[in-house]
C-alpha positions as CSV (number, residue, x, y, z in Angstrom):
1,M,-8.6,-5.7,-8.7
2,T,-8.0,-6.5,-12.3
3,L,-7.5,-10.1,-13.5
4,A,-3.9,-9.2,-14.3
5,R,-3.3,-8.1,-10.7
6,T,-5.1,-11.2,-9.4
7,F,-2.8,-13.5,-11.4
8,A,0.2,-11.5,-10.5
9,A,-0.6,-12.2,-6.9
10,A,-1.1,-15.9,-7.8
11,V,2.3,-16.1,-9.4
12,L,3.9,-14.6,-6.2
13,A,2.0,-17.2,-4.2
14,V,3.3,-20.0,-6.4
15,G,6.9,-18.7,-5.8
16,L,6.4,-18.8,-2.1
17,I,5.1,-22.4,-1.9
18,L,8.4,-24.2,-2.5
19,P,10.6,-22.3,0.0
20,A,8.2,-23.4,2.9
21,V,8.4,-27.0,1.7
22,A,12.2,-26.8,1.2
23,T,12.8,-26.1,4.9
24,A,12.6,-29.9,5.3
25,Q,13.1,-31.2,1.8
26,A,12.8,-30.3,-1.9
27,P,9.3,-30.7,-3.6
28,S,8.4,-34.1,-4.9
29,A,7.4,-34.9,-8.5
30,D,3.7,-34.8,-7.6
31,E,4.1,-31.4,-6.0
32,L,5.9,-30.1,-9.1
33,Q,3.2,-31.6,-11.3
34,R,0.5,-29.9,-9.3
35,E,2.3,-26.6,-9.4
36,L,2.9,-27.0,-13.1
37,D,-0.8,-27.6,-13.7
38,R,-1.7,-24.5,-11.7
39,A,0.9,-22.5,-13.7
40,S,-0.5,-23.8,-17.0
41,S,-4.1,-22.8,-15.9
42,D,-2.9,-19.4,-14.8
43,R,-1.0,-18.9,-18.1
44,E,-4.1,-19.7,-20.1
45,A,-6.3,-17.4,-18.1
46,L,-3.7,-14.6,-18.4
47,R,-3.4,-15.2,-22.1
48,S,-7.2,-14.8,-22.5
49,E,-7.1,-11.7,-20.3
50,L,-4.2,-10.3,-22.5
51,D,-6.2,-11.0,-25.7
52,T,-9.1,-9.1,-24.2
53,R,-6.9,-6.2,-23.2
54,R,-5.3,-6.1,-26.6
55,G,-8.7,-6.1,-28.2
56,Q,-9.8,-3.2,-26.0
57,L,-6.6,-1.4,-26.8
58,A,-7.1,-1.9,-30.5
59,G,-10.6,-0.5,-30.2
60,A,-9.4,2.4,-28.2
61,E,-6.6,3.2,-30.6
62,E,-9.2,3.1,-33.5
63,E,-11.3,5.5,-31.5
64,L,-8.2,7.6,-30.9
65,A,-7.6,7.7,-34.7
66,A,-11.2,8.8,-35.2
67,V,-10.8,11.4,-32.5
68,G,-7.6,12.5,-34.2
69,A,-9.6,13.1,-37.4
70,R,-12.2,15.0,-35.5
71,L,-9.4,17.0,-33.8
72,A,-7.9,17.8,-37.2
73,D,-11.2,19.1,-38.4
74,A,-11.7,21.0,-35.1
75,R,-8.3,22.5,-35.4
76,G,-9.1,23.6,-38.9
77,R,-12.3,25.2,-37.8
78,L,-10.4,26.8,-34.8
79,R,-7.8,28.1,-37.2
80,A,-10.5,29.6,-39.4
81,A,-12.3,31.1,-36.4
82,E,-9.1,32.6,-35.2
83,G,-8.5,34.1,-38.6
84,Q,-12.0,35.5,-38.7
85,L,-11.4,36.9,-35.2
86,A,-8.2,38.6,-36.4
87,L,-10.1,40.1,-39.4
88,A,-13.0,41.2,-37.2
89,E,-10.6,42.9,-34.8
90,A,-9.0,44.7,-37.7
91,A,-12.4,45.7,-39.0
92,E,-13.3,46.8,-35.5
93,E,-10.3,49.1,-35.4
94,E,-11.2,50.5,-38.8
95,A,-14.8,51.1,-37.8
96,E,-13.7,52.9,-34.6
97,A,-11.3,55.0,-36.7
98,A,-14.1,55.8,-39.1
99,R,-16.4,56.7,-36.2
100,V,-13.8,59.0,-34.7
101,A,-13.2,60.7,-38.1
102,A,-16.9,61.1,-38.7
103,V,-17.3,62.7,-35.3
104,A,-14.4,65.0,-36.0
105,E,-15.9,66.0,-39.4
106,H,-19.2,66.7,-37.8
107,E,-17.6,68.8,-35.1
108,R,-15.6,70.7,-37.8
109,A,-18.8,71.3,-39.9
110,V,-20.7,72.5,-36.9
111,A,-17.9,74.9,-36.0
112,E,-17.7,76.2,-39.6
113,L,-21.5,76.6,-39.7
114,A,-21.3,78.6,-36.5
115,E,-18.6,80.9,-38.0
116,T,-20.7,81.4,-41.1
117,E,-23.8,82.2,-39.0
118,A,-21.8,84.8,-37.1
119,E,-20.5,86.4,-40.3
120,L,-24.1,86.3,-41.8
121,D,-25.3,88.2,-38.7
122,V,-22.7,90.9,-39.2
123,Q,-23.5,91.3,-42.9
124,E,-27.2,91.4,-42.3
125,G,-26.6,94.1,-39.7
126,R,-24.5,96.1,-42.2
127,L,-27.3,95.6,-44.8
128,A,-29.8,97.0,-42.4
129,Q,-27.7,100.1,-41.9
130,Q,-27.3,100.5,-45.6
131,A,-31.0,100.1,-46.0
132,A,-31.5,103.0,-43.6
133,S,-29.1,105.2,-45.7
134,T,-31.0,104.2,-48.8
135,Y,-34.2,105.3,-47.2
136,K,-32.6,108.6,-46.3
137,F,-31.4,109.3,-49.7
138,G,-34.0,107.5,-51.7
139,S,-35.8,104.3,-52.3
140,A,-33.6,101.3,-52.6
141,G,-35.5,100.4,-55.7
142,A,-35.0,103.8,-57.4
143,R,-32.6,104.2,-60.2
144,A,-29.3,106.0,-59.7
145,G,-30.4,108.9,-61.9
146,S,-33.6,109.6,-60.1
147,M,-31.7,109.4,-56.8
148,A,-29.2,111.9,-58.1
149,F,-32.0,114.2,-59.2
150,E,-33.5,114.0,-55.7
151,V,-30.1,115.0,-54.2
152,M,-29.7,118.0,-56.5
153,R,-33.3,119.0,-55.8
154,R,-32.7,119.1,-52.1
155,A,-29.2,120.7,-52.1
156,Q,-29.1,124.4,-51.0
157,D,-25.7,125.1,-52.3
158,P,-23.0,123.5,-54.4
159,N,-21.1,122.2,-51.4
160,E,-24.2,120.4,-50.1
161,L,-24.7,119.0,-53.5
162,A,-21.2,117.6,-53.7
163,V,-21.5,116.0,-50.2
164,G,-24.9,114.5,-51.1
165,M,-23.7,113.1,-54.4
166,K,-20.6,111.5,-52.6
167,Q,-22.8,109.8,-50.0
168,L,-25.2,108.6,-52.7
169,A,-22.3,106.9,-54.5
170,N,-21.0,105.3,-51.3
171,V,-24.4,103.9,-50.3
172,I,-25.1,102.5,-53.8
173,D,-21.7,100.8,-53.9
174,A,-21.8,99.4,-50.3
175,Q,-25.4,98.2,-50.7
176,G,-24.6,96.2,-53.8
177,T,-21.6,94.5,-52.2
178,T,-23.4,93.8,-49.0
179,V,-26.4,92.3,-50.7
180,A,-24.1,90.0,-52.8
181,E,-22.2,88.9,-49.7
182,V,-25.3,88.3,-47.7
183,A,-26.8,86.2,-50.5
184,A,-23.5,84.2,-50.7
185,L,-23.4,83.7,-47.0
186,R,-27.0,82.5,-46.9
187,D,-26.1,79.9,-49.6
188,E,-23.0,78.8,-47.7
189,H,-25.0,78.6,-44.5
190,A,-27.5,76.3,-46.2
191,R,-24.7,74.1,-47.7
192,L,-22.9,73.9,-44.3
193,S,-26.1,73.0,-42.6
194,R,-26.6,70.1,-45.0
195,Q,-23.0,69.1,-44.6
196,A,-23.2,69.1,-40.8
197,E,-26.3,67.0,-40.9
198,E,-24.7,64.5,-43.2
199,A,-21.6,64.4,-40.9
200,R,-23.8,63.8,-37.9
201,A,-25.6,60.9,-39.7
202,A,-22.3,59.4,-40.9
203,A,-21.0,59.6,-37.3
204,A,-24.1,57.9,-36.0
205,E,-23.8,55.2,-38.6
206,A,-20.1,54.6,-37.9
207,A,-20.8,54.3,-34.2
208,A,-23.5,51.7,-34.9
209,E,-21.2,49.8,-37.2
210,A,-18.4,49.9,-34.7
211,A,-20.8,48.6,-31.9
212,E,-22.0,45.8,-34.2
213,Q,-18.4,44.9,-35.1
214,V,-17.5,44.7,-31.4
215,R,-20.4,42.4,-30.7
216,F,-19.4,40.2,-33.7
217,T,-15.8,40.1,-32.6
218,E,-16.7,39.0,-29.0
219,Q,-19.0,36.3,-30.4
220,L,-16.1,34.9,-32.6
221,R,-13.8,35.1,-29.6
222,E,-16.2,33.1,-27.4
223,E,-16.7,30.5,-30.2
224,A,-13.0,30.1,-30.7
225,A,-12.4,29.7,-26.9
226,T,-15.2,27.2,-26.6
227,L,-13.9,25.2,-29.6
228,A,-10.3,25.2,-28.2
229,D,-11.6,23.9,-24.8
230,E,-13.6,21.1,-26.5
231,V,-10.5,20.0,-28.5
232,A,-8.3,20.0,-25.5
233,A,-10.8,18.1,-23.4
234,E,-11.4,15.4,-26.0
235,E,-7.7,14.9,-26.7
236,S,-6.9,14.6,-23.0
237,R,-9.8,12.1,-22.3
238,Q,-8.8,9.9,-25.2
239,A,-5.1,10.0,-24.4
240,A,-5.8,9.0,-20.8
241,L,-8.0,6.1,-22.0
242,V,-5.3,4.7,-24.3
243,S,-2.6,5.2,-21.6
244,A,-4.7,3.3,-19.1
245,L,-5.4,0.4,-21.5
246,R,-1.7,0.2,-22.5
247,A,-0.7,0.1,-18.8
248,E,-3.2,-2.7,-18.1
249,A,-2.0,-4.6,-21.2
250,N,1.6,-4.3,-20.2
251,E,0.8,-5.4,-16.6
252,T,-1.1,-8.4,-17.9
253,E,1.7,-9.3,-20.3
254,A,4.3,-9.0,-17.6
255,A,2.3,-11.4,-15.4
256,L,1.9,-13.8,-18.3
257,Q,5.7,-13.8,-18.8
258,R,6.3,-14.5,-15.1
259,V,3.8,-17.4,-15.1
260,S,5.3,-18.8,-18.4
261,A,8.8,-18.6,-16.9
262,R,7.7,-20.4,-13.8
263,E,5.8,-23.0,-15.9
264,A,9.0,-23.6,-17.9
265,E,11.1,-23.9,-14.7
266,L,8.6,-26.4,-13.2
267,A,8.5,-28.4,-16.4
268,S,12.3,-28.5,-16.5
269,E,12.5,-29.7,-12.9
270,L,9.8,-32.3,-13.6
271,A,11.6,-33.5,-16.7
272,E,14.9,-33.8,-14.8
273,Q,13.1,-35.9,-12.1
274,R,11.5,-38.2,-14.6
275,R,14.7,-38.6,-16.6
276,A,16.5,-39.6,-13.4
277,A,13.8,-41.9,-12.2
278,E,16.1,-45.0,-12.2
279,A,18.9,-43.1,-10.5
280,A,16.4,-41.9,-7.8
281,A,15.2,-45.4,-7.2
282,A,18.7,-46.7,-6.8
283,A,19.5,-43.8,-4.4
284,E,16.4,-44.5,-2.4
285,R,17.3,-48.2,-2.1
286,E,20.8,-47.2,-0.9
287,A,19.3,-44.7,1.6
288,A,17.0,-47.5,2.9
289,R,19.9,-49.8,3.4
290,R,21.7,-47.1,5.3
291,N,18.6,-46.3,7.3
292,S,18.4,-49.9,8.3
293,S,22.0,-49.9,9.3
294,S,21.5,-46.7,11.4
295,A,18.4,-48.2,13.1
296,S,20.5,-51.2,14.3
297,G,22.6,-48.7,16.3
298,S,25.4,-47.9,13.9
299,R,26.9,-44.5,14.0
300,G,26.9,-44.5,10.2
301,N,29.1,-46.0,7.6
302,P,31.9,-43.7,6.6
303,N,31.8,-45.2,3.1
304,A,28.0,-44.9,2.9
305,G,26.6,-42.5,0.3
306,S,29.8,-42.6,-1.7
307,A,27.7,-42.1,-4.9
308,G,27.4,-38.3,-4.5
309,G,26.5,-37.2,-8.0
310,P,28.7,-35.8,-10.7
311,A,32.1,-34.6,-9.5
312,V,32.8,-30.8,-9.2
313,S,36.4,-30.2,-10.1
314,D,36.2,-26.4,-10.6
315,G,34.1,-25.5,-7.5
316,V,34.9,-23.8,-4.2
317,C,34.3,-24.9,-0.6
318,P,30.8,-23.9,0.4
319,V,31.9,-22.4,3.8
320,V,34.8,-19.9,3.7
321,G,37.9,-21.3,5.5
322,A,36.4,-24.7,6.3
323,V,38.7,-27.8,6.1
324,A,37.4,-31.3,5.4
325,G,38.3,-33.7,8.2
326,R,38.7,-30.8,10.6
327,D,35.5,-28.7,10.4
328,F,33.3,-31.5,9.0
329,S,33.2,-35.1,8.2
330,N,31.3,-37.6,6.2
331,D,28.3,-37.7,8.5
332,W,25.8,-38.8,5.8
333,G,23.4,-41.3,7.2
334,Y,23.9,-40.5,10.9
335,P,20.7,-41.0,12.9
336,R,18.6,-38.0,13.7
337,S,15.4,-37.4,15.9
338,G,12.2,-39.0,14.8
339,G,13.8,-41.9,13.2
340,R,15.3,-39.8,10.5
341,T,18.8,-40.1,9.0
342,H,21.1,-37.2,8.1
343,Q,20.9,-36.4,4.4
344,G,23.8,-34.0,4.1
345,N,27.0,-32.8,5.8
346,D,27.2,-30.4,8.7
347,I,30.1,-27.9,8.3
348,F,30.9,-26.2,11.7
349,A,32.1,-22.6,11.8
350,D,31.7,-19.4,13.7
351,K,28.3,-17.6,13.4
352,G,28.4,-15.1,10.6
353,T,31.0,-17.0,8.5
354,P,30.2,-16.5,4.8
355,I,28.5,-19.3,2.9
356,V,29.2,-19.2,-0.8
357,A,28.0,-20.7,-4.0
358,I,30.1,-23.8,-5.0
359,Q,29.6,-23.1,-8.7
360,D,27.7,-20.6,-10.9
361,G,24.0,-21.2,-10.5
362,V,20.5,-19.7,-10.1
363,V,18.6,-19.4,-6.8
364,V,15.5,-21.5,-6.8
365,R,14.3,-21.0,-3.2
366,A,15.1,-18.7,-0.3
367,N,13.5,-18.7,3.2
368,R,14.3,-15.6,5.3
369,S,12.1,-16.6,8.2
370,D,13.3,-18.8,11.1
371,S,10.7,-21.5,10.6
372,G,10.6,-25.3,9.9
373,L,13.5,-27.7,10.4
374,G,16.0,-25.8,8.3
375,G,15.3,-22.3,9.6
376,L,16.8,-19.7,7.2
377,T,17.7,-21.5,3.9
378,V,19.0,-20.9,0.4
379,T,18.8,-23.4,-2.5
380,Y,20.5,-22.8,-5.8
381,R,20.7,-25.0,-8.9
382,T,24.0,-25.5,-10.9
383,A,24.6,-26.3,-14.5
384,D,24.8,-30.1,-13.9
385,G,21.2,-30.1,-12.5
386,S,22.2,-30.3,-8.9
387,E,20.3,-28.4,-6.2
388,W,22.5,-27.3,-3.3
389,Y,20.5,-26.8,-0.1
390,N,22.1,-24.6,2.7
391,A,20.2,-24.6,6.0
392,H,20.3,-23.2,9.6
393,L,21.7,-19.9,8.3
394,D,22.0,-16.8,10.5
395,T,21.3,-14.5,7.6
396,V,20.4,-14.6,3.9
397,A,22.5,-12.3,1.7
398,D,20.9,-9.2,0.3
399,G,19.5,-9.7,-3.2
400,I,19.2,-13.5,-2.9
401,A,15.8,-14.5,-4.3
402,P,14.3,-17.0,-6.7
403,G,15.5,-16.4,-10.2
404,V,18.6,-14.5,-9.2
405,A,21.9,-15.7,-10.7
406,V,24.8,-16.3,-8.3
407,A,28.5,-16.7,-9.3
408,K,31.0,-19.2,-8.0
409,G,32.3,-18.0,-4.6
410,E,29.5,-15.4,-4.2
411,T,28.1,-15.1,-0.7
412,V,24.5,-16.4,-0.3
413,G,24.2,-16.3,3.5
414,T,26.1,-16.8,6.7
415,V,26.6,-19.6,9.2
416,G,24.1,-19.8,12.0
417,N,21.9,-22.2,14.0
418,S,18.3,-21.3,13.0
419,G,15.5,-23.8,12.7
420,N,15.8,-27.0,14.7
421,A,19.5,-26.4,15.2
422,R,19.0,-23.5,17.6
423,T,20.4,-25.5,20.6
424,T,23.5,-26.7,18.6
425,P,26.7,-25.0,17.6
426,P,26.6,-22.8,14.5
427,H,27.0,-24.8,11.3
428,N,25.9,-25.0,7.7
429,H,23.8,-28.1,6.8
430,I,24.6,-28.6,3.1
431,G,22.6,-31.1,1.1
432,R,22.8,-32.1,-2.5
433,R,19.7,-33.1,-4.5
434,Y,20.5,-34.7,-7.9
435,G,18.2,-36.8,-10.2
436,G,15.2,-36.2,-7.9
437,S,16.9,-37.6,-4.8
438,W,19.2,-36.5,-2.0
439,V,22.8,-37.7,-2.5
440,N,25.9,-37.6,-0.2
441,P,27.7,-34.3,-0.8
442,W,30.9,-35.5,0.9
443,P,32.6,-37.0,-2.2
444,T,32.1,-33.7,-4.0
445,I,32.9,-31.0,-1.4
446,S,35.6,-32.7,0.6
447,P,38.2,-32.2,-2.2
448,L,37.1,-28.5,-2.4
449,C,37.8,-27.8,1.3
450,R,41.5,-28.4,1.7
């Protein structure tokens, strides 16, 4: 548990001390002083804790700023890596297109070479046939004149001579054309062979470049993904740290505010008690005189306790429908068990009848457990400094708690017989504490209950 939570629990404990005491009577000046000392100590400890938290938060925020700078740099590098990745992917596509084109060019060159080789085979066959004809009519190296002379020498008649001369002319013409075509085809074959080899090498090189580009692209993609993960993780970790520190600082500050508010409240109560010291002493002397009268067997002086604190001209009757002189009387000072005297007025009514605030005020104590003399109780303070104590309640109204404001006429509880009144008829014991002492509420509330 953090120190802030520890002191938050301490503040709650301080708030619970007074209601337990108030079941019998309000806290004394010594009790208030002790509570004030504890609240002051708690406040100083919480203030120190808050300073520590704020220092930690400042350091974390500085670290967050540094992380922000690193994140900005990382985002820049990530952006560059993603740009390089896009360029690499484009280059990869270009390399793949070049490889495909090179393969197609190689395949075209191979096909063209195959066609040329087939045509060369045809022409070389034709040349072979022509060579045979040349052999028949004469040496391929002989001149046309000598070949013609040989034809004339062998001819038996003019018709055979004409046929021989015609064949000789055809052979000479065809052989010259064929020889030229075969030579050209052989040159083209050599060129296409070189072109096919170059296309094959270009295709192999393009394939290698494409493979290398793919590898480089994958490497960039992995680097970009790793960098993005690092950026996200660092940002998340630092944001969580700052959020946790801010939450702890806020919790500590809230606890400090609660303790400071309680300290101010206790200081105000203590100051009121000290300012009214003389009035308290006078009231105690009057109470002692009445106690002495009660011990001698008196049922109480109806005029006793007439000094009941400041008048309340704009208030309302504390029990709805109650009438002074009918539902309650001036029973201040009546004897009670254990040698005590009654320090209040008992207003009798049906169980569950609403008990309301006499004037606007703030709740200072509320006891929702049936314990102590008063059982269920509610105490609220009004603007004149009076604390109105309502005891033996059947229920405490929802929302009634220390620090809650109540309006004049607002229900704070209902009539009952809790506490040491469990064997008596339902009633609201109402007491008034003013200037540090209990005073008779009759002079104030009886005019309000008509």
